C-alpha positions as MATLAB code, in Angstrom:
seq = 'MSAPTQASQHPQDAAVLQRLSTLDRFLPVWIIVAMVGGLLLGRLVPGLDEALAAVEVGSVSLPIAIGLLVMMYPVLAKVRYDELGNVTADRRLLVASIVLNWVLGPALMFALAWLMLPDLPEYRTGLIIVGLARCIAMVLIWNDLACGDREAAAILVAINSVFQIIAFAGLGWFYLELLPGWLGLEDDAAGGGLDISVWQIAVSVLIFLGIPLLAGFLTRTLGERARGREWYEGTFLPKIGPTALYGLLFTIVVLFALQGDTITNQPLDVARIALPLLAYFGLMWAGSFALGMALRMSYERTTTLAFTAAGNNFELAIAVAIGVFGVTSGQALAGVVGPLIEVPVLVALVYVSLWARRRFYADGSTRSRT';
ca = [
       0.000    0.000    0.000;
       1.243    3.459   -0.705;
       0.505    5.372    2.478;
       3.614    4.402    4.455;
       5.920    5.002    1.507;
       4.666    8.445    0.665;
       3.836    9.586    4.153;
       7.360    8.893    5.358;
       8.811   11.998    3.728;
       9.405   13.576    7.107;
       9.552   16.310    8.351;
       8.379   18.188    5.252;
       5.043   16.357    5.153;
       2.480   19.060    5.852;
       0.704   18.135    2.660;
       0.902   14.395    3.278;
      -2.728   13.768    2.361;
      -2.191   15.266   -1.096;
       0.567   12.719   -1.778;
      -1.537    9.690   -0.894;
      -3.403    7.583   -3.411;
      -7.172    7.945   -3.596;
      -7.552    4.613   -1.815;
      -5.321    5.650    1.089;
      -6.518    9.253    1.310;
     -10.146    8.287    1.814;
      -9.524    5.091    3.788;
     -11.866    6.054    6.676;
     -14.625    6.693    4.125;
     -14.133    3.315    2.457;
     -14.140    1.569    5.829;
     -17.378    3.263    6.873;
     -18.932    2.354    3.515;
     -17.772   -1.262    3.948;
     -19.225   -1.440    7.466;
     -22.567    0.048    6.405;
     -22.662   -2.122    3.293;
     -22.028   -5.247    5.321;
     -24.707   -4.345    7.849;
     -27.226   -3.691    5.082;
     -26.383   -6.945    3.319;
     -26.806   -8.916    6.529;
     -30.083   -7.161    7.210;
     -31.646   -7.205    3.747;
     -30.485  -10.486    2.193;
     -32.275  -13.452    3.839;
     -30.010  -16.359    4.697;
     -26.803  -14.556    3.751;
     -25.258  -14.976    7.208;
     -25.924  -18.733    7.163;
     -24.455  -19.030    3.666;
     -21.302  -17.096    4.603;
     -20.821  -19.185    7.752;
     -21.531  -22.509    6.031;
     -17.858  -23.235    5.351;
     -15.311  -22.549    8.075;
     -11.519  -22.499    8.361;
     -10.222  -22.761   11.916;
     -13.727  -21.957   13.285;
     -13.834  -18.776   11.158;
     -16.031  -18.236    8.093;
     -14.160  -19.123    4.883;
     -14.799  -15.706    3.245;
     -13.384  -13.966    6.335;
     -10.384  -16.305    6.286;
      -9.734  -15.475    2.621;
     -10.051  -11.750    3.317;
      -7.603  -11.936    6.216;
      -5.035  -13.869    4.195;
      -5.288  -11.443    1.260;
      -5.015   -8.540    3.709;
      -1.913   -9.810    5.512;
       0.171  -11.190    2.632;
       1.299   -7.874    1.052;
       2.251   -6.444    4.450;
       4.348   -9.484    5.336;
       5.903   -9.441    1.872;
       7.229   -5.946    2.713;
       9.116   -7.097    5.813;
      12.902   -7.085    5.478;
      13.511  -10.446    7.126;
      17.271   -9.990    7.111;
      16.816   -7.104    9.576;
      14.848   -9.043   12.210;
      17.984   -9.484   14.303;
      18.033   -5.743   14.950;
      14.570   -6.031   16.521;
      15.251   -9.045   18.716;
      18.252   -7.212   20.160;
      15.968   -4.422   21.420;
      15.046   -5.820   24.831;
      13.181   -2.661   25.820;
      10.748   -3.160   22.962;
      10.267   -6.885   23.554;
       9.781   -6.631   27.325;
       7.492   -3.606   27.025;
       5.355   -5.399   24.442;
       5.005   -8.572   26.509;
       4.018   -6.628   29.636;
       1.530   -4.433   27.745;
      -0.060   -7.308   25.830;
      -0.167  -10.061   28.403;
      -0.287   -8.268   31.756;
      -1.764   -4.796   31.345;
      -4.092   -5.385   28.375;
      -6.176   -8.263   29.794;
      -6.239   -6.633   33.252;
      -7.454   -3.316   31.815;
     -10.240   -4.975   29.799;
     -11.279   -6.995   32.867;
     -11.501   -3.809   34.956;
     -13.388   -1.826   32.292;
     -15.832   -4.673   31.650;
     -16.720   -4.981   35.328;
     -16.898   -1.216   35.881;
     -19.069   -0.421   32.855;
     -21.106   -3.613   32.462;
     -21.817   -4.758   36.041;
     -25.396   -5.715   35.113;
     -24.615   -7.463   31.802;
     -22.596  -10.607   32.583;
     -22.705  -12.120   29.087;
     -21.355   -9.003   27.397;
     -18.819   -8.587   30.184;
     -17.501  -12.090   29.607;
     -17.343  -11.486   25.861;
     -15.264   -8.349   26.359;
     -12.865  -10.155   28.680;
     -12.358  -12.760   25.947;
     -11.626   -9.946   23.466;
      -9.037   -8.569   25.900;
      -7.286  -11.940   26.032;
      -7.042  -12.266   22.238;
      -3.989  -10.218   21.326;
      -3.723   -8.946   17.770;
      -1.915  -10.974   15.100;
      -3.608   -9.727   11.923;
      -5.022   -6.242   11.358;
      -2.339   -4.619   13.486;
       0.016   -5.083   10.539;
      -2.247   -2.866    8.440;
      -2.533   -0.101   11.053;
       1.202   -0.212   11.757;
       2.059    0.048    8.080;
      -0.331    2.935    7.468;
       1.191    4.798   10.416;
       4.737    4.194    9.067;
       5.687    1.939   11.946;
       8.567   -0.544   11.978;
       7.511   -3.512    9.826;
      10.242   -5.812   11.114;
       9.383   -4.991   14.727;
       5.697   -5.567   14.014;
       6.470   -9.001   12.544;
       8.471   -9.980   15.638;
       5.843   -8.701   18.115;
       3.046  -10.424   16.211;
       5.032  -13.667   16.318;
       5.504  -13.264   20.084;
       1.774  -12.667   20.526;
       1.081  -15.808   18.514;
       3.292  -17.953   20.723;
       1.832  -16.496   23.901;
      -1.704  -17.054   22.590;
      -1.035  -20.732   22.060;
       0.552  -21.124   25.490;
      -1.471  -18.780   27.676;
      -4.920  -18.073   26.212;
      -6.868  -20.873   27.877;
      -5.078  -20.407   31.210;
      -5.673  -16.656   31.247;
      -9.321  -17.282   30.370;
      -9.678  -19.480   33.445;
      -7.861  -16.881   35.573;
      -9.929  -13.855   34.509;
     -13.293  -15.597   34.188;
     -13.233  -17.867   37.231;
     -10.304  -17.443   39.622;
      -9.920  -13.649   39.820;
     -13.664  -12.875   40.197;
     -13.728  -15.364   43.071;
     -10.744  -13.714   44.754;
     -12.386  -10.305   44.444;
     -15.760  -11.504   45.701;
     -17.401  -11.017   42.289;
     -19.866  -13.397   40.712;
     -19.915  -14.019   36.977;
     -22.554  -16.601   36.149;
     -21.984  -16.133   32.421;
     -18.322  -17.088   32.557;
     -18.995  -20.791   32.524;
     -15.960  -21.705   34.632;
     -13.330  -20.496   32.200;
     -12.853  -21.250   28.520;
     -13.268  -24.771   27.226;
     -10.905  -24.403   24.284;
      -7.869  -26.505   23.496;
      -4.356  -25.361   22.776;
      -4.680  -27.126   19.429;
      -7.693  -24.968   18.433;
      -5.721  -21.800   19.135;
      -2.632  -23.160   17.391;
      -4.659  -23.932   14.251;
      -6.058  -20.388   14.240;
      -2.593  -18.879   14.580;
      -1.142  -21.235   11.959;
      -3.801  -20.289    9.409;
      -4.031  -16.548    9.952;
      -0.357  -15.861   10.602;
       1.629  -18.878    9.436;
       0.329  -19.032    5.865;
       0.745  -15.332    4.948;
       4.052  -15.169    6.864;
       5.488  -18.066    4.870;
       4.153  -16.615    1.629;
       5.616  -13.188    2.418;
       9.005  -14.627    3.357;
       9.239  -16.783    0.226;
       8.087  -13.921   -2.001;
      10.788  -11.558   -0.723;
      13.519  -14.201   -0.655;
      12.849  -15.499   -4.160;
      12.013  -12.062   -5.587;
      15.242  -10.459   -4.351;
      17.266  -13.467   -5.434;
      15.830  -13.299   -8.938;
      15.630   -9.532   -9.573;
      17.323   -7.746   -6.670;
      16.058   -5.582   -3.808;
      15.715   -2.421   -5.884;
      13.290   -4.082   -8.302;
      11.460   -5.908   -5.519;
      10.815   -2.806   -3.398;
      10.546   -0.288   -6.224;
       8.449   -2.246   -8.728;
       6.896   -5.378   -7.229;
       5.749   -4.116   -3.809;
       3.866   -1.067   -5.164;
       1.902   -3.403   -7.435;
       0.706   -5.747   -4.669;
       0.425   -3.083   -1.944;
      -3.212   -2.037   -2.577;
      -4.285   -5.682   -2.275;
      -3.936   -5.426    1.501;
      -6.552   -2.692    1.739;
      -8.845   -4.514   -0.667;
      -8.614   -7.539    1.611;
      -9.318   -5.355    4.639;
     -12.446   -3.838    3.079;
     -13.682   -7.238    1.897;
     -13.164   -8.689    5.378;
     -15.123   -5.844    6.961;
     -18.040   -6.303    4.550;
     -18.258  -10.042    5.214;
     -17.785   -9.676    8.967;
     -20.608   -7.184    9.346;
     -22.841   -9.064    6.900;
     -22.559  -12.098    9.175;
     -23.798  -10.140   12.191;
     -25.741   -7.322   10.540;
     -29.134   -8.491   11.742;
     -27.949   -8.947   15.325;
     -26.260   -5.543   15.484;
     -29.150   -3.599   13.954;
     -31.684   -5.335   16.184;
     -29.825   -4.490   19.422;
     -28.498   -0.928   19.021;
     -28.655   -0.099   22.741;
     -26.708   -3.232   23.640;
     -24.125   -2.355   21.003;
     -23.783    1.114   22.526;
     -23.250   -0.341   26.010;
     -20.589   -2.719   24.730;
     -18.927    0.072   22.753;
     -18.169    2.247   25.799;
     -15.583   -0.002   27.495;
     -14.101   -0.825   24.090;
     -13.608    2.861   23.284;
     -11.955    3.395   26.661;
      -9.770    0.313   26.190;
      -8.442    1.170   22.728;
      -7.775    4.776   23.675;
      -6.039    3.996   26.960;
      -3.941    1.146   25.604;
      -2.754    3.079   22.563;
      -2.037    6.349   24.385;
      -0.335    4.621   27.319;
       1.805    2.464   25.034;
       2.808    5.408   22.848;
       3.732    7.421   25.951;
       5.776    4.469   27.248;
       7.652    4.207   23.970;
       8.494    7.906   24.106;
       9.576    7.608   27.747;
      11.891    4.746   26.781;
      13.319    6.968   24.000;
      12.350    4.591   21.226;
      12.272    5.795   17.629;
       8.947    6.910   16.194;
       8.660    3.681   14.183;
       9.087    1.388   17.174;
       6.969    3.556   19.462;
       4.160    3.385   16.921;
       4.554   -0.359   16.507;
       4.484   -0.842   20.268;
       1.294    1.229   20.550;
      -0.649   -0.510   17.797;
       0.376   -4.047   18.748;
      -0.747   -3.329   22.313;
      -4.043   -1.670   21.386;
      -5.233   -4.111   18.723;
      -7.036   -7.372   19.372;
      -7.416  -10.673   17.534;
     -11.153  -10.349   16.952;
     -11.336  -13.435   14.719;
     -10.045  -15.629   17.562;
     -12.268  -13.907   20.148;
     -15.371  -14.399   17.987;
     -14.487  -18.024   17.253;
     -13.968  -18.779   20.949;
     -17.165  -16.992   22.021;
     -19.235  -18.811   19.394;
     -17.600  -22.159   20.096;
     -18.051  -21.945   23.881;
     -21.281  -19.968   24.268;
     -23.080  -20.227   20.904;
     -23.575  -18.015   17.875;
     -26.591  -16.179   19.376;
     -24.988  -15.575   22.775;
     -24.246  -12.196   24.323;
     -20.583  -13.198   24.465;
     -20.557  -13.649   20.677;
     -22.249  -10.277   20.165;
     -19.586   -8.593   22.311;
     -16.921  -10.188   20.132;
     -18.599   -8.947   16.955;
     -18.909   -5.394   18.303;
     -15.138   -5.469   18.926;
     -14.089   -4.810   15.303;
     -17.096   -2.507   14.847;
     -15.363   -0.172   17.323;
     -11.735   -1.164   16.773;
     -11.583   -0.514   13.025;
     -12.644    3.169   12.986;
     -10.836    3.944   16.255;
      -7.503    2.520   15.145;
      -7.829    4.151   11.730;
      -8.269    7.460   13.564;
      -5.207    6.636   15.672;
      -3.179    6.179   12.479;
      -3.741    9.867   11.811;
      -2.968   10.697   15.441;
       0.326    8.812   15.053;
       1.285   10.760   11.956;
       0.462   14.001   13.779;
       2.562   12.883   16.764;
       5.492   12.216   14.437;
       5.380   15.798   13.184;
       4.848   17.157   16.698;
       7.268   15.096   18.795;
       9.821   13.756   16.312;
      10.570   16.932   14.375;
      14.292   16.532   15.083;
      14.520   13.775   12.490;
      14.675   10.878   14.975;
      12.633    8.802   12.588;
      14.028    6.907    9.673;
      12.714    6.727    6.130;
      10.959    3.532    5.091;
      10.487    1.839    1.797;
];
């Protein structure tokens, strides 16, 4: 996609929007159109949601799986895999990311869910599940649009994937059963933790990260070997770049078509669920960005830290909620509302990031990206 390439002409980027492609410049508009279109399709076309959900890959609708793979491949094809060693040597980044994603993030969502939804146990449980599902997919899009560090994003996403396989079920038991008991809280909708196997999570991670990661790695390795890096990054990547945003928009349409009827029939419930989500995304992103600045990280790595901490793996959260509690459950609805709020909020935060680069990194402490 062209936004990171063109927007990275810093600090003389006051007219950055004029240098973006039409697709990138009006991205928030296209996303809103995709969301509304999906909702209308789900509402107006009888049986569409059943048809879309008829075939599944890793407990996720096949059309959504295709959209996610198309969305992630171009971003992972842009990663300079020979530079990953520079990221793994940055212990500040790695430790900060692990603490934000696996300690602070789930705890913050747990607190917000109980504070704002004390009378809605099913939605509260669904939000806690969303908080446990750390982002491994769309964060690559947001990071790239905000000119973050692609190599760092690839490493942090890989770490989140490993932690999800190891810790998701255990953290679900802790936050849904053990911790409420310690605090004297009752959560009848929790169901005694999450009845989901490590294998189920591993399959989800393998499909939605492993396949596009392998494809991206092989594409760059073979492309550079055959034609060189200059051709690969100057000619090939610009051609496949827009595919990522097409995949994103397609995924949004299908996702909201699947749940359009549910969302439009329960607008007040959606609004209640949206409040803690808005607070969560804002607090996690702002706190992570501030931490990156306090640790004197570059703009690229600060941005990557913020987006990987704020984003969530909604496809895993929805799959778990549906698998454990049922497709018509309040927990599943909370999972579906997650991307409804996350997508526009994180798109807005892309623009906040670019503003912060001009405001706080005007001394040139950011590096140009391809």
